[in-house]
N, CA, C and O atoms as CSV, one atom per row, in Angstrom:
chain,resi,resn,atom,element,x,y,z
A,1,MET,N,N,94.946,-7.280,32.949
A,1,MET,CA,C,95.266,-8.534,33.443
A,1,MET,C,C,95.801,-8.343,34.833
A,1,MET,O,O,96.727,-7.547,34.983
A,2,PRO,N,N,95.359,-8.930,35.766
A,2,PRO,CA,C,96.098,-8.777,37.186
A,2,PRO,C,C,97.479,-9.223,37.203
A,2,PRO,O,O,97.864,-10.107,36.436
A,3,ALA,N,N,98.257,-8.644,38.055
A,3,ALA,CA,C,99.576,-9.015,38.027
A,3,ALA,C,C,99.686,-10.368,38.745
A,3,ALA,O,O,98.908,-10.807,39.592
A,4,GLU,N,N,100.898,-11.005,38.209
A,4,GLU,CA,C,100.974,-12.284,38.876
A,4,GLU,C,C,101.635,-12.172,40.316
A,4,GLU,O,O,102.602,-11.468,40.607
A,5,PRO,N,N,100.925,-12.995,41.144
A,5,PRO,CA,C,101.405,-12.848,42.457
A,5,PRO,C,C,102.784,-13.386,42.794
A,5,PRO,O,O,103.093,-14.534,42.476
A,6,ARG,N,N,103.602,-12.588,43.420
A,6,ARG,CA,C,105.041,-12.896,43.619
A,6,ARG,C,C,105.170,-13.929,44.787
A,6,ARG,O,O,104.451,-13.745,45.769
A,7,VAL,N,N,105.979,-14.948,44.771
A,7,VAL,CA,C,106.151,-15.965,45.867
A,7,VAL,C,C,107.719,-15.812,46.042
A,7,VAL,O,O,108.524,-15.712,45.116
A,8,ASP,N,N,108.007,-15.811,47.401
A,8,ASP,CA,C,109.410,-15.732,47.791
A,8,ASP,C,C,110.163,-17.034,47.350
A,8,ASP,O,O,109.725,-18.096,47.792
A,9,PRO,N,N,111.194,-17.053,46.566
A,9,PRO,CA,C,111.794,-18.142,46.097
A,9,PRO,C,C,112.466,-18.941,47.139
A,9,PRO,O,O,112.768,-20.116,46.930
A,10,ARG,N,N,112.714,-18.330,48.276
A,10,ARG,CA,C,113.078,-19.213,49.458
A,10,ARG,C,C,112.254,-20.172,49.860
A,10,ARG,O,O,112.635,-21.313,50.122
A,11,LEU,N,N,110.778,-19.680,49.954
A,11,LEU,CA,C,109.700,-20.569,50.206
A,11,LEU,C,C,109.695,-21.619,49.264
A,11,LEU,O,O,109.646,-22.779,49.673
A,12,LEU,N,N,109.742,-21.346,47.962
A,12,LEU,CA,C,109.677,-22.479,46.966
A,12,LEU,C,C,110.881,-23.475,47.259
A,12,LEU,O,O,110.722,-24.695,47.254
A,13,ASP,N,N,111.967,-22.923,47.486
A,13,ASP,CA,C,113.268,-23.918,47.851
A,13,ASP,C,C,112.839,-24.762,49.030
A,13,ASP,O,O,112.978,-25.984,48.964
A,14,ALA,N,N,112.320,-24.182,50.118
A,14,ALA,CA,C,112.077,-24.895,51.242
A,14,ALA,C,C,110.947,-26.077,51.075
A,14,ALA,O,O,110.966,-27.133,51.707
A,15,VAL,N,N,110.006,-25.716,50.150
A,15,VAL,CA,C,108.846,-26.703,50.007
A,15,VAL,C,C,109.491,-27.805,49.037
A,15,VAL,O,O,109.223,-28.992,49.219
A,16,GLU,N,N,110.328,-27.404,48.023
A,16,GLU,CA,C,111.170,-28.515,47.168
A,16,GLU,C,C,111.985,-29.351,48.002
A,16,GLU,O,O,112.163,-30.548,47.780
A,17,VAL,N,N,112.514,-28.669,49.031
A,17,VAL,CA,C,113.584,-29.706,49.971
A,17,VAL,C,C,112.446,-30.778,50.499
A,17,VAL,O,O,112.449,-31.996,50.323
A,18,ALA,N,N,111.531,-30.023,51.155
A,18,ALA,CA,C,110.539,-31.126,51.908
A,18,ALA,C,C,109.879,-32.242,50.876
A,18,ALA,O,O,109.645,-33.390,51.254
A,19,LEU,N,N,109.601,-31.775,49.520
A,19,LEU,CA,C,109.178,-32.820,48.715
A,19,LEU,C,C,110.155,-33.679,48.439
A,19,LEU,O,O,109.837,-34.867,48.375
A,20,THR,N,N,111.334,-33.360,48.248
A,20,THR,CA,C,112.491,-34.153,48.047
A,20,THR,C,C,112.664,-35.310,49.061
A,20,THR,O,O,112.804,-36.475,48.688
A,21,ARG,N,N,112.647,-34.947,50.316
A,21,ARG,CA,C,112.832,-35.596,51.471
A,21,ARG,C,C,111.548,-36.518,51.560
A,21,ARG,O,O,111.727,-37.683,51.915
A,22,SER,N,N,110.358,-36.118,51.286
A,22,SER,CA,C,109.055,-36.894,51.290
A,22,SER,C,C,109.226,-38.136,50.085
A,22,SER,O,O,108.866,-39.297,50.281
A,23,SER,N,N,109.677,-37.778,49.157
A,23,SER,CA,C,109.861,-38.754,47.962
A,23,SER,C,C,110.957,-39.830,48.307
A,23,SER,O,O,110.845,-41.021,48.018
A,24,THR,N,N,111.857,-39.359,48.854
A,24,THR,CA,C,112.788,-40.408,49.313
A,24,THR,C,C,112.219,-41.369,50.457
A,24,THR,O,O,112.478,-42.570,50.397
A,25,ALA,N,N,111.527,-40.904,51.386
A,25,ALA,CA,C,110.972,-41.471,52.357
A,25,ALA,C,C,109.810,-42.548,51.837
A,25,ALA,O,O,109.692,-43.677,52.313
A,26,ALA,N,N,109.031,-42.040,50.850
A,26,ALA,CA,C,108.170,-42.768,50.207
A,26,ALA,C,C,108.781,-43.965,49.413
A,26,ALA,O,O,108.225,-45.064,49.396
A,27,LEU,N,N,109.898,-43.719,48.784
A,27,LEU,CA,C,110.582,-44.692,48.065
A,27,LEU,C,C,111.082,-45.809,48.964
A,27,LEU,O,O,110.825,-46.984,48.701
A,28,GLU,N,N,111.792,-45.451,50.019
A,28,GLU,CA,C,112.233,-46.379,51.130
A,28,GLU,C,C,111.148,-47.060,51.802
A,28,GLU,O,O,111.348,-48.187,52.254
A,29,ALA,N,N,110.042,-46.509,51.915
A,29,ALA,CA,C,108.765,-47.326,52.485
A,29,ALA,C,C,108.318,-48.274,51.520
A,29,ALA,O,O,107.976,-49.376,51.949
A,30,SER,N,N,108.255,-48.038,50.222
A,30,SER,CA,C,107.956,-48.897,49.179
A,30,SER,C,C,108.955,-50.229,49.231
A,30,SER,O,O,108.516,-51.379,49.197
A,31,HIS,N,N,110.126,-49.951,49.304
A,31,HIS,CA,C,111.047,-50.983,49.446
A,31,HIS,C,C,110.905,-51.895,50.795
A,31,HIS,O,O,111.105,-53.110,50.812
A,32,GLU,N,N,110.581,-51.217,51.764
A,32,GLU,CA,C,110.403,-51.833,53.158
A,32,GLU,C,C,109.160,-52.596,53.062
A,32,GLU,O,O,109.126,-53.683,53.639
A,33,VAL,N,N,108.186,-52.210,52.452
A,33,VAL,CA,C,106.668,-53.017,52.249
A,33,VAL,C,C,107.078,-54.363,51.466
A,33,VAL,O,O,106.777,-55.481,51.884
A,34,LEU,N,N,107.725,-54.152,50.405
A,34,LEU,CA,C,108.123,-55.403,49.475
A,34,LEU,C,C,109.043,-56.344,50.292
A,34,LEU,O,O,109.037,-57.542,50.008
A,35,ALA,N,N,109.757,-55.923,51.194
A,35,ALA,CA,C,110.613,-56.827,52.134
A,35,ALA,C,C,109.624,-57.575,53.213
A,35,ALA,O,O,110.096,-58.483,53.896
A,36,HIS,N,N,108.349,-57.216,53.350
A,36,HIS,CA,C,107.558,-57.944,54.420
A,36,HIS,C,C,106.666,-59.030,53.903
A,36,HIS,O,O,105.634,-59.316,54.509
A,37,TYR,N,N,107.017,-59.627,52.836
A,37,TYR,CA,C,106.113,-60.737,52.368
A,37,TYR,C,C,106.232,-61.867,53.566
A,37,TYR,O,O,107.266,-62.305,54.071
A,38,GLY,N,N,104.837,-62.215,53.874
A,38,GLY,CA,C,104.757,-63.370,54.834
A,38,GLY,C,C,104.165,-64.472,54.455
A,38,GLY,O,O,103.286,-64.478,53.594
A,39,ASP,N,N,104.585,-65.510,55.057
A,39,ASP,CA,C,103.920,-66.688,54.532
A,39,ASP,C,C,102.637,-67.123,55.459
A,39,ASP,O,O,102.809,-67.392,56.648
A,40,THR,N,N,101.500,-67.170,54.921
A,40,THR,CA,C,100.366,-67.546,55.751
A,40,THR,C,C,100.037,-68.818,55.962
A,40,THR,O,O,99.410,-69.198,56.951
A,41,GLY,N,N,100.502,-69.658,54.901
A,41,GLY,CA,C,100.124,-71.095,54.955
A,41,GLY,C,C,98.843,-71.416,54.220
A,41,GLY,O,O,98.535,-72.550,53.855
A,42,ASP,N,N,98.113,-70.312,54.031
A,42,ASP,CA,C,96.830,-70.715,53.105
A,42,ASP,C,C,96.898,-69.913,51.759
A,42,ASP,O,O,97.091,-68.698,51.744
A,43,ALA,N,N,96.739,-70.617,50.709
A,43,ALA,CA,C,96.921,-70.089,49.356
A,43,ALA,C,C,96.150,-68.992,49.094
A,43,ALA,O,O,96.752,-67.986,48.719
A,44,PRO,N,N,94.822,-68.940,49.214
A,44,PRO,CA,C,93.986,-67.800,48.888
A,44,PRO,C,C,94.454,-66.507,49.770
A,44,PRO,O,O,94.639,-65.388,49.293
A,45,THR,N,N,94.595,-66.829,51.009
A,45,THR,CA,C,94.981,-65.639,52.095
A,45,THR,C,C,96.400,-65.238,51.573
A,45,THR,O,O,96.597,-64.023,51.589
A,46,GLN,N,N,97.338,-65.945,51.155
A,46,GLN,CA,C,98.546,-65.626,50.663
A,46,GLN,C,C,98.557,-64.783,49.494
A,46,GLN,O,O,99.308,-63.819,49.347
A,47,ARG,N,N,97.637,-65.211,48.614
A,47,ARG,CA,C,97.483,-64.257,47.179
A,47,ARG,C,C,96.984,-63.039,47.714
A,47,ARG,O,O,97.528,-61.988,47.373
A,48,ALA,N,N,95.938,-63.029,48.576
A,48,ALA,CA,C,95.466,-61.678,49.053
A,48,ALA,C,C,96.494,-60.779,49.575
A,48,ALA,O,O,96.654,-59.652,49.105
A,49,LEU,N,N,97.226,-61.270,50.577
A,49,LEU,CA,C,98.257,-60.741,51.120
A,49,LEU,C,C,99.277,-60.140,50.169
A,49,LEU,O,O,99.619,-58.960,50.251
A,50,ASN,N,N,99.781,-61.035,49.213
A,50,ASN,CA,C,100.680,-60.490,48.240
A,50,ASN,C,C,100.058,-59.524,47.356
A,50,ASN,O,O,100.820,-58.687,46.873
A,51,THR,N,N,98.865,-59.469,47.051
A,51,THR,CA,C,98.316,-58.493,46.182
A,51,THR,C,C,98.291,-57.186,46.911
A,51,THR,O,O,98.687,-56.156,46.364
A,52,MET,N,N,97.797,-57.210,48.232
A,52,MET,CA,C,97.822,-56.087,49.090
A,52,MET,C,C,99.281,-55.392,49.197
A,52,MET,O,O,99.466,-54.191,48.996
A,53,ILE,N,N,100.105,-56.153,49.480
A,53,ILE,CA,C,101.537,-55.722,49.536
A,53,ILE,C,C,102.175,-54.992,48.324
A,53,ILE,O,O,102.879,-53.984,48.368
A,54,ASP,N,N,101.704,-55.858,46.989
A,54,ASP,CA,C,102.083,-55.291,45.757
A,54,ASP,C,C,101.383,-53.792,45.480
A,54,ASP,O,O,101.979,-52.849,44.959
A,55,GLN,N,N,100.162,-53.775,45.882
A,55,GLN,CA,C,99.493,-52.528,45.683
A,55,GLN,C,C,99.868,-51.318,46.457
A,55,GLN,O,O,99.848,-50.158,46.047
A,56,ALA,N,N,100.244,-51.784,47.735
A,56,ALA,CA,C,100.877,-50.691,48.639
A,56,ALA,C,C,102.182,-50.223,48.176
A,56,ALA,O,O,102.480,-49.029,48.164
A,57,ALA,N,N,102.955,-51.157,47.796
A,57,ALA,CA,C,104.383,-50.572,47.131
A,57,ALA,C,C,104.074,-49.851,45.873
A,57,ALA,O,O,104.619,-48.770,45.651
A,58,ASP,N,N,103.283,-50.345,45.082
A,58,ASP,CA,C,102.853,-49.510,43.812
A,58,ASP,C,C,102.466,-48.121,44.084
A,58,ASP,O,O,102.940,-47.154,43.487
A,59,ALA,N,N,101.535,-48.065,45.064
A,59,ALA,CA,C,100.925,-46.616,45.534
A,59,ALA,C,C,102.138,-45.760,46.165
A,59,ALA,O,O,102.115,-44.530,46.121
A,60,LEU,N,N,103.119,-46.423,46.711
A,60,LEU,CA,C,104.133,-45.586,47.367
A,60,LEU,C,C,105.011,-45.363,46.222
A,60,LEU,O,O,105.536,-44.252,46.293
A,61,ALA,N,N,105.366,-46.063,45.148
A,61,ALA,CA,C,106.169,-45.737,44.120
A,61,ALA,C,C,105.555,-44.628,43.278
A,61,ALA,O,O,106.297,-43.774,42.793
A,62,ALA,N,N,104.248,-44.594,43.077
A,62,ALA,CA,C,103.494,-43.569,42.325
A,62,ALA,C,C,103.612,-42.319,43.104
A,62,ALA,O,O,103.825,-41.279,42.480
A,63,LEU,N,N,103.496,-42.289,44.433
A,63,LEU,CA,C,103.573,-41.146,45.322
A,63,LEU,C,C,104.954,-40.741,45.236
A,63,LEU,O,O,105.099,-39.519,45.223
A,64,THR,N,N,106.092,-41.481,45.169
A,64,THR,CA,C,107.457,-41.067,44.918
A,64,THR,C,C,107.512,-40.232,43.727
A,64,THR,O,O,108.002,-39.104,43.779
A,65,ASP,N,N,106.997,-40.764,42.574
A,65,ASP,CA,C,106.963,-40.223,41.245
A,65,ASP,C,C,106.246,-38.837,41.189
A,65,ASP,O,O,106.645,-37.934,40.453
A,66,SER,N,N,105.354,-38.744,41.868
A,66,SER,CA,C,104.602,-37.415,41.799
A,66,SER,C,C,105.213,-36.300,42.720
A,66,SER,O,O,104.976,-35.097,42.608
A,67,LEU,N,N,106.004,-36.863,43.612
A,67,LEU,CA,C,106.712,-35.883,44.558
A,67,LEU,C,C,107.959,-35.504,43.820
A,67,LEU,O,O,108.423,-34.378,43.999
A,68,VAL,N,N,108.507,-36.297,43.053
A,68,VAL,CA,C,109.805,-36.024,42.440
A,68,VAL,C,C,109.305,-34.927,41.372
A,68,VAL,O,O,109.923,-33.869,41.248
A,69,GLU,N,N,108.215,-35.207,40.643
A,69,GLU,CA,C,107.897,-34.390,39.507
A,69,GLU,C,C,107.445,-32.931,40.074
A,69,GLU,O,O,107.743,-31.924,39.432
A,70,MET,N,N,106.693,-32.842,41.336
A,70,MET,CA,C,106.329,-31.772,41.901
A,70,MET,C,C,107.660,-30.934,42.355
A,70,MET,O,O,107.679,-29.727,42.112
A,71,SER,N,N,108.646,-31.479,42.937
A,71,SER,CA,C,109.840,-30.987,43.065
A,71,SER,C,C,110.526,-30.446,42.168
A,71,SER,O,O,111.079,-29.364,42.363
A,72,GLY,N,N,110.615,-31.131,40.983
A,72,GLY,CA,C,111.390,-30.515,39.769
A,72,GLY,C,C,110.796,-29.268,39.315
A,72,GLY,O,O,111.445,-28.324,38.864
A,73,GLU,N,N,109.332,-29.312,39.475
A,73,GLU,CA,C,108.612,-28.161,39.022
A,73,GLU,C,C,108.867,-26.959,39.772
A,73,GLU,O,O,108.995,-25.847,39.259
A,74,LEU,N,N,108.940,-27.227,41.061
A,74,LEU,CA,C,109.238,-26.018,42.003
A,74,LEU,C,C,110.673,-25.536,41.879
A,74,LEU,O,O,110.994,-24.359,42.044
A,75,ARG,N,N,111.492,-26.487,41.587
A,75,ARG,CA,C,112.945,-26.020,41.466
A,75,ARG,C,C,112.938,-25.058,40.404
A,75,ARG,O,O,113.494,-23.970,40.559
A,76,ALA,N,N,112.285,-25.404,39.210
A,76,ALA,CA,C,112.221,-24.623,37.953
A,76,ALA,C,C,111.571,-23.226,38.223
A,76,ALA,O,O,112.119,-22.185,37.863
A,77,THR,N,N,110.393,-23.263,38.864
A,77,THR,CA,C,109.760,-22.015,39.356
A,77,THR,C,C,110.567,-21.102,40.212
A,77,THR,O,O,110.565,-19.882,40.045
A,78,ALA,N,N,111.271,-21.723,41.147
A,78,ALA,CA,C,112.113,-20.956,42.123
A,78,ALA,C,C,113.242,-20.299,41.404
A,78,ALA,O,O,113.618,-19.172,41.726
A,79,THR,N,N,113.886,-21.096,40.270
A,79,THR,CA,C,114.877,-20.596,39.544
A,79,THR,C,C,114.434,-19.499,38.676
A,79,THR,O,O,115.120,-18.490,38.513
A,80,ALA,N,N,113.410,-19.666,38.173
A,80,ALA,CA,C,112.576,-18.525,37.222
A,80,ALA,C,C,112.357,-17.324,38.086
A,80,ALA,O,O,112.662,-16.206,37.669
A,81,ALA,N,N,111.862,-17.500,39.221
A,81,ALA,CA,C,111.554,-16.468,40.110
A,81,ALA,C,C,112.604,-15.710,40.623
A,81,ALA,O,O,112.463,-14.496,40.774
A,82,THR,N,N,113.818,-16.381,40.958
A,82,THR,CA,C,115.107,-15.740,41.394
A,82,THR,C,C,115.664,-14.910,40.138
A,82,THR,O,O,116.110,-13.778,40.323
A,83,SER,N,N,115.635,-15.451,38.933
A,83,SER,CA,C,116.047,-14.668,37.837
A,83,SER,C,C,115.208,-13.442,37.615
A,83,SER,O,O,115.665,-12.306,37.485
A,84,THR,N,N,113.875,-13.793,37.583
A,84,THR,CA,C,112.934,-12.509,37.508
A,84,THR,C,C,113.303,-11.511,38.543
A,84,THR,O,O,113.488,-10.332,38.238
A,85,ALA,N,N,113.413,-11.943,39.742
A,85,ALA,CA,C,113.473,-10.892,40.773
A,85,ALA,C,C,114.877,-10.169,40.731
A,85,ALA,O,O,115.007,-8.977,41.012
A,86,ALA,N,N,115.807,-10.910,40.395
A,86,ALA,CA,C,117.123,-10.277,40.117
A,86,ALA,C,C,117.256,-9.098,39.078
A,86,ALA,O,O,118.017,-8.137,39.185
A,87,THR,N,N,116.384,-9.350,38.066
A,87,THR,CA,C,116.384,-8.391,36.888
A,87,THR,C,C,115.143,-7.393,37.009
A,87,THR,O,O,115.110,-6.368,36.327
A,88,SER,N,N,114.191,-7.705,37.842
A,88,SER,CA,C,112.898,-6.960,37.950
A,88,SER,C,C,113.107,-5.635,38.960
A,88,SER,O,O,112.676,-4.511,38.703
A,89,PHE,N,N,113.790,-5.972,40.051
A,89,PHE,CA,C,113.810,-5.103,41.224
A,89,PHE,C,C,115.021,-4.212,41.153
A,89,PHE,O,O,116.036,-4.674,40.631
A,90,PRO,N,N,115.022,-3.081,41.586
A,90,PRO,CA,C,116.124,-2.185,41.552
A,90,PRO,C,C,117.173,-2.770,42.542
A,90,PRO,O,O,116.884,-3.497,43.493
A,91,SER,N,N,118.372,-2.383,42.218
A,91,SER,CA,C,119.385,-2.851,43.175
A,91,SER,C,C,119.504,-2.175,44.562
A,91,SER,O,O,119.393,-0.961,44.732
A,92,ARG,N,N,119.768,-3.183,45.644
A,92,ARG,CA,C,119.960,-2.450,46.976
A,92,ARG,C,C,121.339,-2.009,47.054
A,92,ARG,O,O,122.214,-2.454,46.312
A,93,PRO,N,N,121.530,-1.156,47.927
A,93,PRO,CA,C,122.995,-0.641,48.150
A,93,PRO,C,C,123.785,-1.915,48.545
A,93,PRO,O,O,123.339,-2.906,49.124
A,94,SER,N,N,125.063,-1.686,48.110
A,94,SER,CA,C,125.830,-2.936,48.406
A,94,SER,C,C,126.143,-3.068,49.906
A,94,SER,O,O,126.282,-2.142,50.704
A,95,ARG,N,N,126.232,-4.447,50.153
A,95,ARG,CA,C,126.420,-4.818,51.643
A,95,ARG,C,C,127.914,-4.724,51.876
A,95,ARG,O,O,128.712,-4.817,50.944
A,96,PRO,N,N,128.329,-4.511,53.314
A,96,PRO,CA,C,129.715,-4.225,53.477
A,96,PRO,C,C,130.572,-5.620,53.096
A,96,PRO,O,O,129.900,-6.634,52.907
A,97,THR,N,N,131.747,-5.687,53.002
A,97,THR,CA,C,132.438,-6.641,52.528
A,97,THR,C,C,132.536,-7.682,53.811
A,97,THR,O,O,132.837,-7.310,54.945
A,98,GLY,N,N,132.239,-9.019,53.453
A,98,GLY,CA,C,132.091,-10.108,54.365
A,98,GLY,C,C,130.769,-10.419,54.757
A,98,GLY,O,O,130.587,-11.353,55.538
A,99,ALA,N,N,129.716,-9.682,54.267
A,99,ALA,CA,C,128.410,-10.161,54.390
A,99,ALA,C,C,127.992,-11.322,53.767
A,99,ALA,O,O,128.460,-11.535,52.649
A,100,THR,N,N,127.115,-12.228,54.301
A,100,THR,CA,C,126.863,-13.496,53.671
A,100,THR,C,C,125.459,-13.267,53.209
A,100,THR,O,O,124.781,-12.351,53.673
A,101,GLY,N,N,125.009,-14.119,52.272
A,101,GLY,CA,C,123.712,-14.055,51.708
A,101,GLY,C,C,123.646,-15.074,50.498
A,101,GLY,O,O,124.465,-15.962,50.261
A,102,SER,N,N,122.535,-14.773,49.800
A,102,SER,CA,C,122.307,-15.584,48.526
A,102,SER,C,C,123.542,-15.415,47.501
A,102,SER,O,O,124.469,-14.626,47.686
A,103,SER,N,N,123.424,-16.207,46.478
A,103,SER,CA,C,124.451,-15.984,45.552
A,103,SER,C,C,124.270,-14.706,44.608
A,103,SER,O,O,125.180,-14.213,43.942
A,104,ALA,N,N,123.014,-14.272,44.655
A,104,ALA,CA,C,122.486,-13.079,43.902
A,104,ALA,C,C,122.913,-11.766,44.615
A,104,ALA,O,O,122.861,-10.731,43.951
A,105,ARG,N,N,123.315,-11.716,45.858
A,105,ARG,CA,C,123.661,-10.391,46.624
A,105,ARG,C,C,125.048,-9.950,46.034
A,105,ARG,O,O,125.214,-8.764,45.749
A,106,PRO,N,N,126.034,-10.858,45.844
A,106,PRO,CA,C,127.250,-10.146,45.513
A,106,PRO,C,C,127.109,-9.615,44.091
A,106,PRO,O,O,127.828,-8.667,43.775
A,107,LEU,N,N,126.323,-10.088,43.265
A,107,LEU,CA,C,126.242,-9.389,41.991
A,107,LEU,C,C,125.632,-8.171,41.993
A,107,LEU,O,O,125.999,-7.277,41.230
A,108,ARG,N,N,124.683,-8.032,42.820
A,108,ARG,CA,C,124.126,-6.651,42.927
A,108,ARG,C,C,124.992,-5.604,43.552
A,108,ARG,O,O,124.870,-4.405,43.299
A,109,GLY,N,N,125.865,-6.101,44.371
A,109,GLY,CA,C,126.786,-5.258,44.995
A,109,GLY,C,C,128.079,-4.748,43.876
A,109,GLY,O,O,128.723,-3.705,43.994
A,110,ARG,N,N,128.223,-5.633,42.946
A,110,ARG,CA,C,129.123,-5.232,41.894
A,110,ARG,C,C,128.546,-4.221,41.004
A,110,ARG,O,O,129.255,-3.333,40.530
A,111,GLU,N,N,127.164,-4.322,40.727
A,111,GLU,CA,C,126.546,-3.423,40.039
A,111,GLU,C,C,126.395,-2.052,40.521
A,111,GLU,O,O,126.295,-1.119,39.723
A,112,ASN,N,N,126.373,-1.888,41.751
A,112,ASN,CA,C,126.484,-0.509,42.377
A,112,ASN,C,C,127.851,0.021,42.453
A,112,ASN,O,O,128.009,1.237,42.568
A,113,ARG,N,N,128.864,-0.786,42.398
A,113,ARG,CA,C,130.170,-0.099,42.563
A,113,ARG,C,C,130.574,0.709,41.302
A,113,ARG,O,O,131.377,1.634,41.430
A,114,GLY,N,N,130.064,0.406,40.117
A,114,GLY,CA,C,130.453,1.042,38.822
A,114,GLY,C,C,130.309,2.448,38.821
A,114,GLY,O,O,130.596,3.098,37.816
């Protein structure tokens, strides 16, 4: 069985952040569409316009739900990938005191001190 391809967890985090921003924008657009009901003065035209606005808002709401779901899946995948990477790869030499990085790096440094 071929090895599962490794994806950089930072890339997954970046995509998750972009999906979250997109879902927020889609939700805001849905609310904005609903705020733009117009009065056409003609009953059949008004019904058609109202239907179109409702359908557009529903489509944006469905897009929001999909983006939120994908964001959550990516967050879980990134968390799992980070956990796997931390336990699968040998520790690097510890960094000098004061170095910044991900939350996993100080743990590796503690392992090397022992």
